[in-house]
C-alpha positions, 0 to 999 in steps of 0.5 A: 500500499503506497502512501503518497507524500505531499509536496506542499500544504495545499497539494492533493494527497494520494490515498489507497482505494479504501483506508490508508494507514497513518503516515506515523505508523508503518504500513500494515503490509502484512494485513492480507497474509491470511487471505494467502490461505486460499480460502481455507477455514483456520478453524474446523467447526469443533473448535472452541475458544475462550472456554464457552464459544463454539466456532461455526462456519466461516462467513467472510474474510477481510484485511485482518483475517477471517470472520466466523459465525459462533455460538455462546454455549451458556446462552445459546446466542449467536456471536461474531468471532474474527480471527488473525494469525498471531505471527502477522507483522502488524496484529490488529485484533488485540488493539481493536479489542482494547479500544473496544473495551475502552468504548464499552459503555457506549450505545451502538458500540459492538461489545467484546465477549472475548479476546485472546490467542489459541493455537497461533491465532489472535481471537476477538469474539464480539456481537453479531451485528446486522447489515452495513449501511453501504449494503442497505443502501445497495438493497434500496436501489442506492437511494434513501428517502429524506426520512431515512437519512434524517433518522440515521443522521441523528444516531451517526452524529451521536456515535461519533460524539460518543467516541469524541468524548472518549478522546478518540477520532475515528478517521475512516467515517464511511457507510461500510463502517456503520451496521444496523443491530439485529432483532429488538435492536434492529433500529440501532445504528453501530459504528464499527472498525476502529483500525485507523482511530487515533487518541486526539486528547490526553485523558489526563492533561487534556492536551490536544494533539498538535496541528500539523501539515504534510500529513498522508491522507488516512481514511477513504478518499470519497469521504475525507474532509477538505482539510485531510486532502490538504495534508492537515492532521485530523481532528474532530471536525473531519469525522463530522465533515466526512459524515456530511459527505455520507449523508449527501451520498445517500441523498443523491445516490453518488457524489461528484467526485466518483467515477473519475478516470485516470491513468493510474491510482495516484492521478485518480485520487489527485483528481478526487481531491481536485473535484471535491475542492472545485465542488461548493457546499452549495452545488453539492447540496442543490436540490436538497433541504438547506440544513445538509449545506448548513451542517457541512459549512458548520463542520468546515468552519470549526478550528482544528482544536475546537470542540464541536457543538454536536447538539447544534448539529443534531438540532439541524436534522431534528428540526427538519424531521419535525417540519417534514411531518415525519414520526420516530417510528424507526421505520427505515426504507429497507424495512418497508423493502423487506415487507414488500419483497418477503425478505428474511436475513442471512448472516455473512461477513465483509471486510469491515464487519459482520452483517446480515444480508437481505435474502429473498424467500 
């Protein structure tokens, strides 16, 4: 994974198609080592881990390794089991588990049931969650209604607010990293994948990380903030600006800087940066309620160390929700589509987390 250096603070930085590792850490070149196993399961189905978790079928694989569905033998409850080789150069599961445990008091944060090592493998057992917003977006023909976008927006801001309160920034806000709950928590939005998260504030001294320039882009180019594209150290404002682009993606079906053609990856991502900088907020949000443009402009105007006013941001969308005459029944677009098509849910996994894909009867 190549990280492209910036020659000046105002230049566009390159990035990989998905997430790019921080420039102050060594690239995780061996994170895909498990994929060289040719799709073989690292566990046979009779394995048990953590004393009381049985390991079931492999339901996916990703940059970190494999995901299996499992069962808590004490409660008969299904869980997700993430696995990576202990010998990988830059193991992630123990770090992710440690951070998730720090965030465990938060609503919409997956709970870790077990973390440890077994037979040369690092293992994390966690909540089994529902589909990602990216998958639900595709299921709904790549367009969400205003009501669904507003129902999501309030919860998504709250998830970001919580991790900021715990002194972390996420740095990879995108639809793939928000999953819906299952069962009686099917209305609840979860934030996942803290592999690029960074502590922005010392919890003891309350000292904020310093402002820096010439940083490599960390995150996903499509949703990266303007300052991130320009090589500026990320802070709380950038997570929130990224969310603004996610919301407009849901509204519009795509963003103006998608689908750009170039001779190579570096040129492609420079074009993404240039197109984003050339697209005014008003142009991006044209034809949609003014609250979306107001949200992005507020986020762009925050200072590097400034504490965002999350209530003001949520109030924008709450007010629009109320003035539009919607009710908080938490009936999302996909709920209606499930009902109309006669859909059940089937568990699988993606590279970012475990999810339940809608499957027709």
